[in-house]
C-alpha positions as CSV (number, residue, x, y, z in Angstrom):
1,R,-62.6,48.8,-93.4
2,V,-63.3,49.7,-97.0
3,N,-63.6,46.9,-99.5
4,S,-65.1,48.5,-102.6
5,M,-62.1,47.8,-104.9
6,D,-62.0,44.1,-103.7
7,L,-65.7,43.7,-104.5
8,A,-65.3,45.2,-107.9
9,L,-62.4,42.9,-108.7
10,R,-64.4,39.9,-107.5
11,A,-67.2,40.8,-109.9
12,R,-64.8,41.1,-112.8
13,A,-63.1,37.8,-111.8
14,E,-66.5,36.0,-111.9
15,A,-66.7,36.7,-115.6
16,V,-63.2,35.5,-116.6
17,I,-62.1,33.0,-113.9
18,P,-64.1,29.8,-113.1
19,G,-65.8,30.3,-109.8
20,G,-64.3,33.8,-109.5
21,M,-61.2,32.2,-107.8
22,Y,-60.0,28.7,-107.2
23,G,-57.6,26.7,-105.0
24,H,-56.4,27.3,-101.6
25,Q,-56.2,31.1,-102.0
26,S,-59.9,31.4,-102.6
27,V,-61.7,33.0,-99.7
28,A,-64.9,31.2,-100.3
29,L,-64.5,29.2,-97.0
30,M,-63.2,32.2,-95.0
31,P,-65.2,34.5,-92.8
32,E,-67.3,37.1,-94.5
33,G,-65.4,40.3,-95.4
34,Y,-62.0,38.7,-95.9
35,P,-60.2,40.4,-98.8
36,Q,-59.6,38.3,-101.9
37,F,-57.2,40.6,-103.7
38,F,-54.0,42.3,-102.5
39,A,-52.0,45.2,-103.8
40,R,-48.6,44.8,-102.1
41,A,-46.6,43.1,-99.4
42,E,-43.6,44.1,-97.3
43,G,-41.9,42.4,-94.4
44,A,-44.6,40.8,-92.3
45,H,-47.5,42.9,-93.7
46,L,-50.0,42.9,-96.6
47,W,-52.1,45.7,-98.1
48,D,-55.3,44.8,-99.8
49,V,-56.5,46.5,-103.0
50,D,-58.5,49.0,-100.8
51,G,-55.4,50.0,-98.9
52,N,-56.1,48.2,-95.6
53,R,-52.9,46.9,-93.9
54,Y,-52.6,43.5,-92.2
55,L,-50.1,41.8,-90.1
56,D,-50.0,38.6,-92.1
57,F,-49.9,35.3,-90.1
58,M,-50.5,33.3,-93.3
59,C,-47.2,34.3,-94.9
60,G,-48.6,33.5,-98.4
61,Y,-49.7,30.1,-97.0
62,G,-46.1,29.5,-96.0
63,P,-43.5,30.8,-98.5
64,N,-42.7,34.0,-96.6
65,L,-40.0,33.0,-94.2
66,F,-37.7,36.0,-94.1
67,G,-40.2,38.7,-95.0
68,Y,-41.9,39.9,-98.1
69,G,-39.6,41.8,-100.4
70,H,-36.4,40.8,-98.6
71,A,-33.7,42.9,-100.1
72,A,-30.9,40.3,-100.3
73,I,-33.1,37.5,-101.6
74,D,-35.0,39.6,-104.1
75,G,-31.7,41.2,-105.1
76,A,-30.3,37.8,-106.0
77,Y,-33.4,37.0,-107.9
78,I,-33.4,40.3,-109.9
79,D,-29.6,40.0,-110.7
80,Q,-30.1,36.5,-112.1
81,L,-33.3,37.6,-113.9
82,R,-31.3,40.2,-115.8
83,K,-28.7,37.7,-116.8
84,G,-31.2,35.0,-117.8
85,D,-34.0,33.1,-116.3
86,A,-36.0,30.5,-118.4
87,M,-33.4,29.7,-121.0
88,T,-32.8,26.8,-123.4
89,G,-30.6,25.3,-120.7
90,P,-30.1,25.8,-116.9
91,A,-27.7,28.3,-115.4
92,A,-24.8,27.4,-113.2
93,V,-26.8,28.5,-110.2
94,M,-28.8,25.3,-110.5
95,V,-25.7,23.3,-109.4
96,E,-25.0,25.8,-106.7
97,F,-28.5,25.6,-105.3
98,A,-28.4,21.7,-105.4
99,E,-25.1,21.8,-103.6
100,A,-26.4,24.1,-100.9
101,L,-29.5,21.9,-100.2
102,V,-27.4,18.7,-100.2
103,G,-25.0,20.4,-97.8
104,Q,-27.9,21.6,-95.5
105,V,-30.1,18.4,-95.3
106,A,-28.4,15.5,-93.7
107,H,-30.1,12.7,-95.6
108,A,-29.8,14.3,-99.0
109,D,-27.2,13.3,-101.6
110,W,-28.9,14.8,-104.6
111,A,-31.6,17.3,-105.6
112,M,-34.1,17.8,-108.4
113,F,-36.1,20.9,-108.9
114,C,-39.7,21.7,-109.9
115,K,-42.2,24.4,-109.2
116,N,-44.8,23.2,-106.7
117,G,-45.1,20.9,-103.7
118,S,-47.5,18.8,-105.8
119,D,-44.7,18.3,-108.4
120,A,-42.2,17.3,-105.7
121,N,-44.6,14.8,-104.2
122,T,-45.4,13.3,-107.5
123,M,-41.7,13.0,-108.4
124,A,-41.2,11.2,-105.0
125,L,-44.1,8.8,-105.9
126,M,-42.6,8.0,-109.3
127,T,-39.1,7.6,-107.9
128,A,-40.3,5.2,-105.2
129,R,-42.2,3.1,-107.8
130,A,-39.3,3.1,-110.2
131,H,-36.9,2.1,-107.4
132,T,-39.0,-0.8,-106.1
133,G,-41.0,-1.9,-109.1
134,R,-44.1,-1.8,-106.9
135,K,-47.3,0.3,-107.0
136,T,-48.7,0.6,-103.5
137,V,-48.1,3.6,-101.2
138,V,-49.2,4.1,-97.6
139,L,-50.4,7.5,-96.5
140,A,-52.1,9.0,-93.4
141,H,-55.8,9.8,-93.5
142,G,-56.4,13.6,-94.1
143,A,-52.8,14.4,-95.0
144,Y,-52.2,16.8,-97.8
145,H,-49.6,15.9,-100.4
146,G,-50.7,18.3,-103.2
147,A,-53.3,18.8,-105.8
148,Q,-52.5,16.2,-108.5
149,P,-55.2,13.7,-109.4
150,W,-53.6,11.1,-107.2
151,S,-53.5,13.4,-104.2
152,T,-56.1,16.1,-104.4
153,P,-58.5,16.3,-101.4
154,V,-61.4,17.2,-103.7
155,P,-62.0,14.3,-106.1
156,A,-64.1,16.3,-108.7
157,G,-62.6,15.6,-112.1
158,T,-60.7,12.5,-111.0
159,T,-61.4,8.8,-111.3
160,P,-61.0,5.9,-108.9
161,D,-58.0,4.7,-111.0
162,D,-56.2,8.0,-110.2
163,R,-56.3,7.0,-106.5
164,A,-55.5,3.3,-107.0
165,N,-52.8,1.5,-105.1
166,Q,-53.2,3.7,-101.9
167,I,-53.7,2.4,-98.4
168,F,-54.4,4.8,-95.5
169,C,-53.4,4.7,-91.8
170,E,-53.9,7.0,-88.9
171,Y,-51.1,9.5,-88.2
172,N,-49.1,8.7,-85.0
173,D,-50.8,5.3,-84.7
174,V,-48.0,2.6,-85.0
175,E,-50.5,-0.3,-85.0
176,S,-52.5,1.4,-87.8
177,L,-49.3,2.0,-89.8
178,E,-48.2,-1.6,-89.4
179,K,-51.6,-2.9,-90.4
180,A,-51.5,-0.7,-93.6
181,V,-48.0,-2.0,-94.5
182,K,-49.1,-5.6,-93.9
183,Q,-52.1,-5.0,-96.2
184,A,-49.7,-3.7,-98.9
185,G,-47.7,-6.9,-98.6
186,D,-45.0,-7.4,-101.3
187,D,-46.3,-4.4,-103.3
188,L,-45.3,-1.6,-100.9
189,A,-43.4,1.1,-102.8
190,A,-43.3,3.9,-100.2
191,I,-44.7,5.3,-97.0
192,F,-45.5,9.0,-97.2
193,A,-45.3,11.0,-94.0
194,S,-46.1,14.6,-93.1
195,P,-43.5,16.1,-90.8
196,I,-46.3,17.0,-88.4
197,K,-50.0,16.3,-88.7
198,H,-51.2,19.6,-90.2
199,D,-54.6,18.5,-91.7
200,V,-57.2,21.3,-92.0
201,F,-60.1,21.7,-89.6
202,V,-58.4,19.5,-86.9
203,D,-55.7,20.0,-84.2
204,Q,-52.1,19.6,-85.2
205,Q,-50.0,16.8,-83.8
206,L,-46.2,16.6,-83.5
207,P,-44.8,13.3,-84.7
208,A,-44.5,10.6,-82.0
209,P,-40.8,9.4,-82.1
210,E,-42.1,5.8,-82.0
211,Y,-44.3,6.4,-85.1
212,A,-41.5,8.0,-87.1
213,A,-39.1,5.1,-86.0
214,A,-41.8,2.6,-87.1
215,A,-42.1,4.1,-90.5
216,R,-38.3,3.9,-91.0
217,R,-38.2,0.4,-89.7
218,L,-41.1,-0.8,-91.9
219,C,-39.5,0.7,-95.0
220,D,-36.1,-0.9,-94.2
221,Q,-37.7,-4.3,-93.7
222,S,-39.7,-4.2,-96.9
223,G,-37.3,-2.4,-99.2
224,A,-39.8,0.5,-99.7
225,L,-38.8,4.2,-99.5
226,L,-39.7,6.5,-96.7
227,V,-40.9,9.9,-98.0
228,V,-41.2,13.0,-95.7
229,D,-43.3,15.7,-97.3
230,D,-41.6,18.8,-95.9
231,V,-43.2,21.3,-98.3
232,R,-45.1,23.1,-95.7
233,A,-42.8,22.9,-92.7
234,G,-39.4,22.7,-94.3
235,F,-36.8,24.9,-92.6
236,R,-39.5,26.3,-90.2
237,L,-38.9,23.6,-87.5
238,A,-35.2,22.8,-88.1
239,R,-32.3,23.7,-90.4
240,D,-32.5,20.1,-91.6
241,C,-35.4,17.9,-92.6
242,S,-38.2,18.3,-90.0
243,W,-37.9,14.6,-89.0
244,S,-34.4,15.2,-87.9
245,L,-36.1,16.4,-84.7
246,V,-37.2,12.8,-84.1
247,D,-33.9,11.3,-85.3
248,V,-35.3,9.7,-88.5
249,K,-33.7,10.1,-91.9
250,P,-36.1,9.6,-94.9
251,D,-34.9,8.3,-98.3
252,L,-36.8,11.1,-100.1
253,S,-38.0,14.5,-98.9
254,C,-40.2,17.0,-100.7
255,W,-39.6,20.8,-100.3
256,G,-41.1,24.1,-101.5
257,K,-42.8,27.2,-100.1
258,A,-40.0,28.8,-98.0
259,I,-36.9,27.4,-99.7
260,A,-36.5,30.5,-101.8
261,N,-38.7,32.8,-99.6
262,G,-41.6,32.6,-101.9
263,H,-39.9,32.6,-105.3
264,P,-41.3,29.8,-107.5
265,I,-39.2,26.7,-106.8
266,S,-39.6,23.4,-105.2
267,A,-37.4,20.4,-104.8
268,L,-37.1,16.6,-104.3
269,L,-34.1,15.7,-102.2
270,G,-32.9,12.1,-102.0
271,A,-30.4,9.7,-100.6
272,D,-28.0,7.7,-102.8
273,V,-30.2,4.6,-102.5
274,A,-32.8,6.3,-104.8
275,R,-30.4,8.1,-107.2
276,K,-30.6,5.6,-110.0
277,A,-34.4,5.5,-109.8
278,A,-34.7,9.3,-109.8
279,S,-32.5,9.5,-112.9
280,S,-34.7,7.0,-114.7
281,I,-38.1,8.8,-114.4
282,Y,-39.2,11.4,-116.9
283,V,-40.2,14.7,-115.2
284,T,-39.8,18.2,-116.6
285,G,-41.4,21.6,-117.1
286,S,-40.8,24.6,-119.2
287,Y,-40.1,26.7,-116.1
288,W,-38.6,24.1,-113.8
289,F,-35.1,25.1,-114.7
290,A,-35.6,28.9,-114.5
291,A,-32.6,30.4,-112.8
292,A,-33.8,33.4,-111.0
293,A,-35.7,31.5,-108.3
294,M,-32.7,29.2,-107.8
295,A,-30.5,32.3,-107.1
296,A,-33.1,33.4,-104.6
297,G,-32.9,29.9,-103.1
298,V,-29.1,30.1,-102.7
299,E,-29.5,33.4,-100.8
300,T,-32.3,32.0,-98.7
301,L,-30.1,29.0,-97.7
302,K,-27.3,31.3,-96.8
303,L,-29.7,33.1,-94.4
304,I,-30.9,29.8,-93.0
305,R,-27.2,28.8,-92.3
306,E,-26.0,32.1,-90.9
307,T,-28.9,33.9,-89.0
308,D,-30.9,33.1,-85.9
309,Y,-34.2,33.2,-87.9
310,L,-35.2,29.8,-86.4
311,E,-34.7,30.8,-82.8
312,H,-36.4,34.1,-83.5
313,T,-39.5,32.7,-85.1
314,R,-39.8,30.0,-82.4
315,R,-39.5,32.7,-79.6
316,L,-42.2,34.9,-81.3
317,G,-44.5,31.9,-81.9
318,L,-44.3,31.0,-78.2
319,A,-45.0,34.6,-77.2
320,L,-48.0,34.8,-79.5
321,R,-49.3,31.5,-78.1
322,E,-49.0,32.6,-74.5
323,G,-50.4,36.0,-75.2
324,F,-53.5,34.7,-77.0
325,A,-54.1,32.1,-74.3
326,A,-53.9,34.7,-71.5
327,A,-56.2,37.1,-73.4
328,A,-58.7,34.4,-74.1
329,A,-58.8,33.3,-70.5
330,R,-59.4,36.9,-69.4
331,H,-62.7,36.9,-71.3
332,G,-63.8,33.4,-70.4
333,F,-62.7,31.5,-73.5
334,S,-60.5,28.4,-73.9
335,L,-58.3,27.9,-76.9
336,R,-56.6,24.8,-78.3
337,Q,-53.2,25.9,-79.8
338,T,-51.6,22.8,-81.2
339,G,-48.5,21.8,-83.0
340,P,-45.3,23.8,-83.1
341,A,-45.5,27.4,-82.1
342,E,-43.8,28.4,-85.4
343,L,-46.8,27.1,-87.2
344,P,-49.7,28.4,-85.0
345,L,-53.2,26.9,-85.2
346,I,-55.8,28.4,-83.0
347,M,-59.1,26.7,-82.4
348,F,-61.8,27.4,-79.8
349,D,-62.9,24.7,-77.4
350,E,-66.7,24.0,-77.6
351,D,-67.0,25.5,-81.0
352,P,-69.2,23.4,-83.3
353,G,-69.2,24.7,-86.8
354,L,-66.3,27.0,-86.0
355,K,-68.7,29.9,-85.2
356,K,-66.6,31.4,-82.5
357,G,-63.4,31.0,-84.6
358,Y,-65.0,32.6,-87.6
359,A,-66.3,35.5,-85.6
360,W,-63.1,36.1,-83.8
361,C,-60.9,35.9,-86.9
362,A,-63.2,38.3,-88.8
363,D,-62.9,40.8,-85.9
364,M,-59.1,40.3,-85.9
365,M,-59.0,41.0,-89.6
366,R,-60.9,44.3,-89.1
367,R,-58.3,45.1,-86.5
368,G,-55.5,44.6,-89.0
369,V,-54.4,41.1,-88.1
370,Y,-54.8,38.4,-90.8
371,L,-55.5,35.0,-89.2
372,H,-57.0,31.8,-90.5
373,P,-59.8,30.0,-88.6
374,W,-59.0,26.4,-89.6
375,H,-55.6,26.2,-91.3
376,N,-52.2,26.4,-89.6
377,M,-50.5,29.7,-89.9
378,F,-46.8,30.8,-89.9
379,I,-44.4,33.0,-88.1
380,C,-41.8,34.8,-90.3
381,Q,-38.4,36.3,-89.4
382,A,-39.6,39.8,-90.3
383,M,-42.1,39.8,-87.4
384,T,-41.1,41.8,-84.3
385,D,-41.9,41.8,-80.7
386,A,-44.0,44.9,-81.3
387,D,-45.9,43.0,-84.0
388,I,-46.7,40.1,-81.6
389,A,-47.7,42.6,-78.8
390,G,-50.0,44.4,-81.3
391,A,-51.6,41.1,-82.3
392,V,-52.2,40.1,-78.6
393,E,-53.7,43.6,-78.0
394,A,-56.0,43.1,-81.0
395,A,-56.9,39.7,-79.7
396,D,-57.9,41.0,-76.3
397,G,-60.3,43.5,-78.0
398,A,-61.6,40.8,-80.3
399,F,-62.2,38.4,-77.4
400,A,-64.1,41.2,-75.6
401,A,-66.3,41.8,-78.6
402,L,-67.0,38.1,-79.0
403,K,-68.0,37.8,-75.4
404,A,-70.3,40.8,-75.7
405,A,-71.9,39.3,-78.8
């Protein structure tokens, strides 16, 4: 596969962008040969700047739920863009989008909008502290809640004070959670929870019902707020907050990525108990009230309500999981495919340093299937049975090549 344009762009980027690229979309930690720059996207596919086409299981790291370039969603965005986007005040569609989200998510009585998952989580943190008058938050080791100084997984450029008032527990370990809450004592403002354990480099875990119930109980007993960070998984596992699957309602939930099918909008949703506190904090941004992404969100919520996207993505995810497992077994490999099938994560057993995973993903990329060797991936509604069959066929060839090597 040709990559001359990509290499030329990387050389140019080195001169004008620190490190050549930054953040989660840098391919510095990906297998050699992965493209850094893309030219276009449509449905479930990407084309890099050299014209190579990929079935994209990263979905933009999660925003692509209904397909890149979805006609109805993008049409709503463009129509509102022509009327007005980032104006001196919000458009009426802001209220419409808030009403749609409150109507969709059982625990939510109100919505506030921002641009990134980091923003939404920081707003949740501030709201919890304003509501309780306390400082300390409990989080799970390894969980990702954004890239602000208080939450970034890479501490360069931060200080210990940025991460003050945080206590960590082990995900799905009730005893560890209870110990962390006891350590916080009378200063507990919130428990932050990922809807599933989707930490990088390790297997995913679905939430244990007893762990989720314990988080709810401990917040109720202490007066702290329970926050579910649904930025990554929101509307991919349920048409409600993801923890509705374990029958737990949070006080606050954080959303982003797929809520407008990739258009730049995120949200903090909350119950009435936190309404006064949310109205007291000062959070804002020049582009937070831009209307076009909100119009895209309204259309996305309509599709979430009215289509079988959820059942479709779950069915395709299971077919992919079963197909990959069978292909691996035929060539003598054992895979660990953990978490929900809609958010596939594929790791090889007995693979120190991820050598097998890197080699296999690199081969899959050359065969036109974009996978990630250590981050969870995503199924989108635009994928078809033929796409999944093609990915499984490519996997069979890549497993054969790995075995030969």
